[in-house]
C-alpha positions as CSV (number, residue, x, y, z in Angstrom):
1,X,119.2,81.6,95.9
2,X,118.2,78.2,94.9
3,X,114.8,79.0,92.9
4,X,114.7,77.5,89.1
5,X,113.0,79.4,86.5
6,X,112.6,78.4,83.2
7,X,111.3,80.7,80.4
8,X,111.6,82.3,77.2
9,X,112.7,85.7,77.4
10,X,111.2,86.5,73.7
11,X,107.9,85.4,75.2
12,X,107.6,86.2,78.7
13,X,108.9,89.1,81.2
14,X,111.6,88.5,83.6
15,X,113.7,91.4,85.5
16,X,116.9,90.3,87.0
17,X,116.5,93.8,89.1
18,X,113.8,92.3,91.1
19,X,116.4,89.5,92.5
20,X,116.5,91.0,96.0
21,X,112.5,91.3,96.1
22,X,112.2,87.4,95.1
23,X,114.5,86.7,97.7
24,X,113.2,88.9,100.3
25,X,109.6,87.0,99.6
26,X,111.3,83.7,100.1
27,X,112.7,85.0,103.2
28,X,109.4,86.8,105.0
29,X,106.8,84.0,104.6
30,X,106.4,81.5,107.4
31,X,105.6,77.8,106.9
32,X,102.1,76.9,106.4
33,X,101.2,80.4,105.6
34,X,98.4,81.0,103.2
35,X,99.1,83.5,100.2
36,X,97.5,84.9,97.0
37,X,100.1,86.0,94.4
38,X,97.6,87.9,92.3
39,X,99.8,88.1,89.3
40,X,102.0,85.1,89.4
41,X,103.7,85.0,86.0
42,X,106.5,82.2,85.9
43,X,106.3,82.3,89.6
44,X,108.5,85.1,90.3
45,X,107.4,85.2,94.0
46,X,105.1,82.2,94.1
47,X,108.0,79.7,94.0
48,X,110.6,81.2,96.9
49,X,107.5,81.6,99.1
50,X,106.3,78.1,98.4
51,X,109.8,76.8,98.7
52,X,109.5,78.6,102.3
53,X,106.6,76.2,102.8
54,X,104.0,78.7,102.3
55,X,100.5,77.7,100.5
56,X,100.2,79.8,97.4
57,X,97.4,80.8,95.3
58,X,99.2,81.6,92.0
59,X,97.0,83.6,89.4
60,X,98.3,84.3,86.0
61,X,95.8,84.9,83.0
62,X,98.7,84.9,80.4
63,X,98.7,81.2,79.0
64,X,102.6,81.5,78.1
65,X,103.4,82.7,81.4
66,X,101.0,80.1,83.0
67,X,102.8,77.2,81.4
68,X,106.1,78.1,82.6
69,X,104.3,78.9,85.9
70,X,103.1,75.2,86.2
71,X,106.8,73.9,85.0
72,X,108.5,75.7,87.8
73,X,106.2,74.5,90.3
74,X,107.6,71.1,89.4
75,X,110.9,71.9,88.6
76,X,110.9,73.6,91.9
77,X,109.2,70.5,94.2
78,X,106.4,72.8,95.1
79,X,103.6,71.7,93.0
80,X,101.9,70.3,95.8
81,X,102.0,73.9,97.6
82,X,101.0,76.1,94.7
83,X,97.6,76.1,93.2
84,X,97.9,77.7,90.2
85,X,94.9,79.4,88.3
86,X,95.2,80.7,84.6
87,X,92.4,83.4,84.9
88,X,91.9,87.0,86.0
89,X,92.8,87.4,89.4
90,X,89.2,89.1,90.0
91,X,87.8,86.0,89.0
92,X,89.1,83.6,91.4
93,X,88.8,86.1,94.4
94,X,85.2,86.7,93.4
95,X,84.5,82.7,93.6
96,X,84.7,83.0,97.4
97,X,88.3,82.0,98.0
98,X,89.2,81.5,101.8
99,X,90.7,84.1,103.3
100,X,94.5,84.4,103.0
101,X,97.2,85.5,104.9
102,X,99.5,87.3,102.5
103,X,98.5,89.1,99.1
104,X,101.1,89.9,96.6
105,X,100.4,92.2,94.0
106,X,103.2,92.5,91.9
107,X,102.2,94.0,88.8
108,X,103.1,97.5,88.5
109,X,99.4,98.9,88.1
110,X,98.2,96.6,90.8
111,X,96.6,99.6,92.8
112,X,93.5,99.2,90.4
113,X,93.0,95.6,92.1
114,X,93.2,96.8,95.6
115,X,89.3,95.7,96.0
116,X,90.0,92.2,95.0
117,X,92.9,92.0,97.0
118,X,91.2,93.3,100.1
119,X,88.3,90.9,99.3
120,X,91.1,88.0,99.8
121,X,92.8,89.1,102.6
122,X,92.1,88.2,106.1
123,X,91.9,90.1,109.1
124,X,95.3,91.0,110.0
125,X,97.1,90.2,106.9
126,X,99.8,91.5,105.1
127,X,99.5,93.1,101.6
128,X,102.3,93.4,99.4
129,X,101.5,96.4,96.6
130,X,103.9,97.2,93.8
131,X,103.8,100.5,91.8
132,X,105.8,102.4,89.3
133,X,105.5,105.8,90.7
134,X,107.1,109.3,89.6
135,X,109.9,110.1,91.7
136,X,108.3,113.5,93.2
137,X,105.3,110.8,94.7
138,X,107.6,108.1,96.2
139,X,105.9,107.0,98.4
140,X,102.9,109.5,99.0
141,X,100.8,108.1,96.2
142,X,100.7,104.5,96.7
143,X,100.4,104.9,100.2
144,X,97.7,107.2,99.7
145,X,96.0,104.6,97.1
146,X,96.3,101.6,99.5
147,X,94.7,103.8,102.7
148,X,91.8,105.0,100.5
149,X,91.0,101.7,99.1
150,X,91.1,100.3,102.5
151,X,88.7,103.2,104.0
152,X,86.5,102.1,100.9
153,X,86.4,98.7,102.0
154,X,85.8,99.6,105.7
155,X,89.3,98.5,106.9
156,X,92.4,100.0,108.3
157,X,96.1,99.9,107.4
158,X,99.1,99.7,109.4
159,X,102.2,100.4,107.3
160,X,105.0,98.0,108.1
161,X,107.7,98.9,105.3
162,X,108.2,100.9,102.3
163,X,111.1,100.0,99.6
164,X,112.5,101.2,96.4
165,X,112.9,97.8,94.1
166,X,114.9,99.6,91.5
167,X,114.4,102.6,88.8
168,X,112.2,101.8,86.3
169,X,113.1,104.6,84.0
170,X,114.1,108.4,84.0
171,X,112.5,109.9,87.1
172,X,110.5,106.9,87.8
173,X,110.7,104.2,90.6
174,X,109.6,101.0,91.3
175,X,108.4,100.9,94.9
176,X,106.9,98.0,97.1
177,X,104.4,98.9,100.0
178,X,104.1,96.3,102.9
179,X,101.1,96.9,105.0
180,X,99.1,95.0,107.8
181,X,95.6,95.2,107.0
182,X,92.5,95.1,109.8
């Protein structure tokens, strides 16, 4: 779909099974939207969103993945729209970044970072939370985790969408929950 990724499969993760989700993120954002990609990797979601005109704060703490992230922003001509940080996403959020319109949490254990995601998200913003979930808890567990975190933060959640991205392993699904947070 026009996005180029440089990477070494021996050193960093790349899942062909996430292609539809990468494409969707590029189609979902709007020009000028401010996005925080909390677990940017080599730019899986960052690049399609920036190519669509979003301004993306891309955080990745793995030095090898970060090197490819920076290279890939140049390769795709979006280095002026992507602000890369090699850091823990909680540290970046705690510095007081301006509130963003959208937060992407493309890490299976992202629910453990929901407090930081909610701190970064402007009222009315959209959150995309990925999780691996046992089939018997799809979609109950990720939705409950999101709703509980929002309640703890004094915020409310409106579910927008929920999808199975792919099968992760036997009896476990990779899902994503999209929500508007007030």
